[in-house]
C-alpha positions, 0 to 999 in steps of 0.5 A: 681718264677721271676715276668713277667717284670724281665723274659721278660727283661732276654729274651730280653737280650738273643742272638736271643731274641725278641730285636735281630730282630729274632722275629716279634712284634707279636711273642714277643707279644705271648711270653708275653701273654703266660708268665703267672703263669699258663703257667710257672707252666705247663712247670715246671711240665712238665720238673720236670716230665720228669726229674723224669721219667729219674731218674734225680730228686726224 
């Protein structure tokens, strides 16, 4: 898993990312606050479970 700094740099580089003006500084702050290992593991588990339920992963 990437470290938080690298992850945020990638998010900022995306079209529509926090640096594009689409998000307020408060929204960008929430993104940073919720980019913890626990949250990342939750999403990884959720997506993996969904893929397994649909037969995409074993």
